[in-house]
Structures are given as structure tokens and as C-alpha cells.
C-alpha positions, 0 to 999 in steps of 0.5 A: 500500500502506498502511504497517502500523500500529505496533499491528498484532499481528505474529504470531498466536502471539508467541514467548516473552519472556525474563524476568529477576527473581524471578517464575517464568519464562513459558517452559520453564526450559531456554530460559533456560539459557546454551547449551553447544555443541560446534560453531561452526555452533551459534554462527555462520551458514554465511557466517561459519564459514570465518573463525571456524573459522580464528580459533578454531583460531588461539586454540587454538594460541596458548593451547597456545603460551602455557600448554602445556595445553589449553583447558577451555572458551571463553565467547563473548559478541557485541557489539550494535548498537541499531537504535533507542531510544537513551538510554532504557533507563535511563528504563525504556523499551523498546529494540530492539538486536540482537547482531552476529557480532563477539564476545569470546572468553574461553578458560580452562584450570582447573588442579586443585590436585593439578597441579604448575602449580597456583600460585594465580595467574590469568594473563590474556593477550590475543591482542593482546598489544602493546595489552593486556599480560598481567596476573597476579593471586593468587587469595588476593586475591579471597577477599572478593567486595567487593575494589576495582577500580582506576577511576582516570583510565585504566582498564586492560583487565583491569578489565573481567575483574575486574568480571566476576570480582567479580560472579561471586564476589558472586552465587555466594556469595549462592546457595551455602551454602559459598564455592567457592575460585577455582582456578588459572586460565590465560586468553586473551582474543580480541576482534573488537569495536572498543573505541571504536565503540559496539558494547558491547565492554566489556559483552561482555567483562564478560559473557564474563568473568562467565560464565567465572568462574561456569562455573569455580566453580558448576554448569555450568548457568547461567541467562541471566536470572541472567547478565544481572542479574549482568553489569549490576551487575558493570559498575556496579562500574566506575562506569557506570550501565548500563541493562541493554540491552547485557547483555540484547542480548548474552546473550539474542540469537537469530540472525536476530532483533532483541530488543525489550528492556523493563525493566518490570515485569521485564526481558524480551527478545522476539525480533523477526524481521528478515530476511523482507522482499522485497527483503531488509532489510539493515543496514550498520554504519559506524565514524566512527573518532571515538575515544570513551573508554569510559563509565567515563572519559567518564561524568562529562562525558557519560553520567552527566550524561544519566542524572542529567538524565533522573532529575531531570526525572522527579522534578521533573515528578512533583512539579509534577503531583502524581502521587505518589512514583515507583518508584525505579530501583536505589535512585537515583531515579524514571524518566520511564517512571514519570511517563509511566505515572502520567499515562496511568493518571490520564487513562485512556489505554489503552496499546496503543491507537494513538490513546491512545499518540499522545495520551499522547506529545503530552500528556507532551511539552507538560507537559515544555515547560511545566515546563521553559521553558528548556534550561539550569538552574544546579545551584542552580535545579535544587535549588530545583525539587526542593525541596532544598538544593543540597548535598542535591541534589548528595549525592543525585544526583551522588555515586553516579555523579559528574558534571562540570557547572555546568548541566543540560538537563532539557527537551530530554533528557526530550523526547527520551526520551519521543519516542524511546520512541514511535519505538522502539515504532513501529519494532519493530512495523513490523519484526515485521509484515514476516513477514506483510505483505511477503513477497508484495510487489514492490520497488515495493510495499514502498517505503512500508514501508522509507520508514516504518522509515527515517523513524523512524531519521532522526528518532531521529538528529535527536533524538540530535543536536539534543536529547540532544546525543550525536552529533558532526559526523562521525556526522551527516555519515556519516548524510547520506552514507548516505542520499544513496546509498540508505539508507532511514534512518541513525542513531547507535548506542551510547553516542554522541559518536562510534563507529558509525552503523547504516543500514537498506538494501535488499539491492539498494542495499548496494554503492552505499551502501558505495561512497558512504561510501568516496568521500565519507567515508573517502577524505576523512577517512581516506585512509590506509585502503585497505581499508574492509571493517573499518570499513564492513560489512554485519551480520546478527543473531547468536546470544547468549552461549554456553559451549563445552566443550573443544577441537577445535571442530567446524564 
């Protein structure tokens, strides 16, 4: 069997894309609304319902015990994994995430002004009270949407709620003729996402918090595109230059689908069905248990540096090859996709054509390696290549999102982005082609397809480890073990430097892969863990953000 071309059209009539921006949407308006549901079956699959039904019932009981009143509504936002396309979203290249069943719930009771309990306070509590202590805020402190959020060395858990609150106030007041004051609120948060596993727990919390406040102070009908845009900017209030993948994946997600998230010319999320293969294609998530501080705390040493390196690389390349001024992303700087597109336009390479795409990637990588002859440049050398003084370069690129570095790696970071973007395109097209090309194939006949997907994931992991330097020894070891026991491919998912791996596995090999990880990783590295079901488990694509009204949630 020939492996389907990455440029094979996956469907005669592709599903509609969800677009974010000021232009009219290319789909019926109701499809862009955050769903308001009354049944848990509208959120979770049949296999997840027993656990989630008990969990939601416990949330309702806990809420009553804490606040002696009923829940007005619950907002729910899932975490996400990125199947492929790591650290390329902020260079405006497409990525392929999917939402997972584990999520963040924000239960809210709105207390009317006439109620005796209306004391002008927001009480924010967490189901995990010992780990996340209750916080109390006065609504009068939020009359100005530009209130500061403390972002010192240690970020309190409530900062993510405040980021959502800030975004909701800012955007609701931009859209309203008259500001709506915040009412007295009682809130209880329940999150099933590990905070250090690379599953975007912080973004899910910001999205759910933002949705909760918007539902409180604006009309109950909220556009998903509006929620995504607002959540991206809200999280930046914490000093994190989010590319938008996390928010789009969590908000737009559709059960049984991954999302091909693109950022140009508008942010869009196109569903790609992933569960129609025979034998069934499965994904296993494994937590390395390497603690990774959130991006707000580690950004200056890791995440922000990568963003600065790729931005500066793009602008130096544009200057070197005289392609003109690059389109500026969010008022910060040009992107590698901007440079890539300009070179392709100059050379007359048609995007969507396999030969042109492969030629473009090879050509751009050759230009990168020619321009950056070494892997480390001092800040003075970088400034000289930009035609700026060191002070001006630092002021322009390291003030908004601070970094701690004396040298920058421009060559390897840029090469990773270009090659990873190509891997993402190949992977998403192969994945989409499964619905038409694989249903009639036997296990033996489908092996080349699984192998092709796996090779792309493994190449991505190698690049993340050696070129982008966002992996770690434990992650590399987990990937090796998973592949040894039958995974077609394994790679890091999330911001990196720890967290989780995602493995592509045939259904008939799931148990042996999980058993292999137990024997060779967890029994050796973490013998204290007796039940690994919380750190290694199969995942399926989940639905995205929803708003659930009232209490007594039905199955």
C-alpha cells in the first residue's frame, strides 16, 4: 500500500473552519456560539459519564456545603494535548492539538443585590482546598478593567481567575455602551488537569474563568471566536506570550476530532477526524512527573527566550534577503511564517503543491544555515545583525516579555520551526485521509500508514530535543520506552522541559505499551506509585468549552 500523500484532499466536502477576527464568519453564526447544555452526555462520551456524573454531583454538594445556595451555572473548559507542531504557533504556523476529557470546572452562584448575602465580595474556593486556599476579593476593586495582577516570583492560583476576570471586564466594556457592575459572586473551582504536565491547565482555567465572568455580566450568548481572542490576551496579562493554540484547542474542540489550528490570515480551527482507522488509532498520554513551573515563572529562562529567538531570526533573515518589512505579530515583531511566505511568493512556489512545499522547506532551511553559521550569538552580535544598538535591541525585544540570557540560538530554533511546520502539515493530512483510505484495510495493510504518522512524531521529538532544546532526559527516555513496546511514534507535548509525552498506538498494542512504561519507567523512577492509571492513560478527543445552566445535571 502506498502511504497517502500529505496533499491528498481528505474529504470531498471539508467541514467548516472556525474563524476568529473581524471578517464575517464562513459558517452559520450559531456554530460559533459557546454551547449551553443541560446534560453531561452533551459534554462527555458514554465511557466517561459514570465518573463525571459522580464528580459533578460531588461539586454540587460541596458548593451547597460551602455557600448554602445553589449553583447558577458551571463553565467547563478541557485541557489539550498537541499531537504535533510544537513551538510554532507563535511563528504563525499551523498546529494540530486536540482537547482531552480532563477539564476545569468553574461553578458560580450570582447573588442579586436585593439578597441579604449580597456583600460585594467574590469568594473563590477550590475543591482542593489544602493546595489552593480560598481567596476573597471586593468587587469595588475591579471597577477599572486595567487593575494589576500580582506576577511576582510565585504566582498564586487565583491569578489565573483574575486574568480571566480582567479580560472579561476589558472586552465587555469595549462592546457595551454602559459598564455592567460585577455582582456578588460565590465560586468553586474543580480541576482534573495536572498543573505541571503540559496539558494547558492554566489556559483552561483562564478560559473557564473568562467565560464565567462574561456569562455573569453580558448576554448569555457568547461567541467562541470572541472567547478565544479574549482568553489569549487575558493570559498575556500574566506575562506569557501565548500563541493562541491552547485557547483555540480548548474552546473550539469537537469530540472525536483533532483541530488543525492556523493563525493566518485569521485564526481558524478545522476539525480533523481521528478515530476511523482499522485497527483503531489510539493515543496514550504519559506524565514524566518532571515538575515544570508554569510559563509565567519559567518564561524568562525558557519560553520567552524561544519566542524572542524565533522573532529575531525572522527579522534578521528578512533583512539579509531583502524581502521587505514583515507583518508584525501583536505589535512585537515579524514571524518566520512571514519570511517563509515572502520567499515562496518571490520564487513562485505554489503552496499546496507537494513538490513546491518540499522545495520551499529545503530552500528556507539552507538560507537559515547560511545566515546563521553558528548556534550561539552574544546579545551584542545579535544587535549588530539587526542593525541596532544593543540597548535598542534589548528595549525592543526583551522588555515586553523579559528574558534571562547572555546568548541566543537563532539557527537551530528557526530550523526547527520551519521543519516542524512541514511535519505538522504532513501529519494532519495523513490523519484526515484515514476516513477514506483505511477503513477497508487489514492490520497488515495499514502498517505503512501508522509507520508514516509515527515517523513524523519521532522526528518532531528529535527536533524538540536536539534543536529547540525543550525536552529533558526523562521525556526522551519515556519516548524510547514507548516505542520499544509498540508505539508507532512518541513525542513531547506542551510547553516542554518536562510534563507529558503523547504516543500514537494501535488499539491492539495499548496494554503492552502501558505495561512497558510501568516496568521500565515508573517502577524505576517512581516506585512509590502503585497505581499508574493517573499518570499513564489512554485519551480520546473531547468536546470544547461549554456553559451549563443550573443544577441537577442530567446524564
